[in-house]
N, C-alpha and C positions, 0 to 999 in steps of 0.2 A: 726358740726356747733355749735357755741356758743349759749346757751339757750337764746331764745328771739330774736335772729338776724333773720331777714326776708330779703330775696332777691327777689325783684320784677323786672322781665324782663319788660323793657319799650318798647312799640310799637311805632315805628317811621312811621309816615304816610307822605310820600313824594308826592309832585306834582310839576308842573312846576314853582310854585311860591316860593317853599321852603319846610319846613317840619312842622308838628305838632306832639308833643309828650307830652302826659299827664304824670305827675309825681306822684301825690298823689291825691286820690279822697276820699271823705267822706264816700263812700260806699265800700272802700277797707276793708277787714275783720280785718286788724291790725290797722286801723285808731282810734286814741283815741280822739285827740282835736288839735286845731291849736293855736299856740303861736305867731309865727312870721315867716317871711321868710327872709333869707339873703344870699348874694353871698360872697364867699371867693375865693381867687386865690393864686397860687403859681407859681413862676418862675421855669424854668427847674432845676431839681436837689434839690430844696428846700424841706425840711421836716417841716411840721407843726404838732408837736405831743409833748408829749402825754397829753391828758386830759380826764376827765370823769365828769359826773354829778350825783348828788344824786337823783334828781327828774326828770329831763328832759330826754325825748326820742328824738333822732335825726332821721331825714329821709334825707339821704345824697345821692346826685347824682353829677356826673361830666358832665357838659354840653359841654365843649370845651377842647380839648386836652385829655390827659390820666393821671390818678392818680392811684397810688398804695395805697389802703386804708387798714390799718392794725388795728385789733381789738384784745384785750387781756382781758380775763375774770378773773378779780381779786376778784370777789364777793365771800365772805366767804361761803355763803349758796347755791351757784349755782351748779347744776349738772355738768356744764361744766367748773368748776373752773380750772384755769391754761391753758385753751385751747386758741390757737391763730387762727385767721382767716385772710386771706389775699385775697384781691380782686383787680383786675385790672378793673377799671371802666372809662367810658368816651365814646368818639366818636366811638371806636371799640367795646364797650360792654356797651350799654345804659341800666343801671340798677339803681334802687333805693334801698339803703340799710337801713333797720331799725336797729338803734343802741340803745339797751336798756340802761336805767339808770344804772350806776355803771360799765359799760364796758369801759375800757381804749381804746382810739382810736386816730388815727392820719393819715395823708396822706402825700405822696411824689409825686411831679410832675415828671412823667416819660416820658413825651412827649418833643419834641424838642422846643416847644413853651409853653407859660404860659397855665396852666390848670385853668379853671374857674368852680367852683362848687357851688351848691345851697344846703342849709340846710332848712328844714321845721321842726323846733323843736316844741314840745308840750307846751313849756313855753315861756313867755316873758323874755327877758334878764333884770335882775335887776342890774343896774349900781352900786348901793350902796352895794349890797350883791350878787355877782354872784354865781350861782349854778355850780361851776366849781372848780376842783382841777387840777393842772398842775404839771408835772414833766419834767425833761430834756429829750429830744428825744433820746439821746445816752447814757447817764450815769444814769441808773436806774436798777430795778430788773426785768424788763420785758424781757423775753428771746427772743429778736427779734433784728435783724440787718437790717438797712434801705439800706444798699449797694445793688447794682444790683447783682442778682444771675444768672450767665450764666448756664442754664440748659442743 
């Protein structure tokens, strides 16, 4: 596992009215601070990648559909430098993934319908100077392919 990545298994509490599922609590051992919350979505087969932050830590979960979340540790001083992690997250695997600052990340919708994800980052988005670096999802030095792998 990439240094600093944490996977929190989410507990779904169903009843006849629907479900309740907590994502992130201030008493979680890895909670640092709250910056904002936002929702992002992707249509089937769409890749939204790669980006990383200098300061921001992300807390990412897929609420509807399924997503393939990929992480790559390009941090020079990390013990897990060069490591890749891949997670299938969403309705069939409700988890929250903590993505440390400096780790490249992105996701692909792997469900037949749009996937809807939520991020609870530690920082506010600064429109005039975003804490974000982006590279092309397919043409880059990250040793990862977004195509489906039939195992």
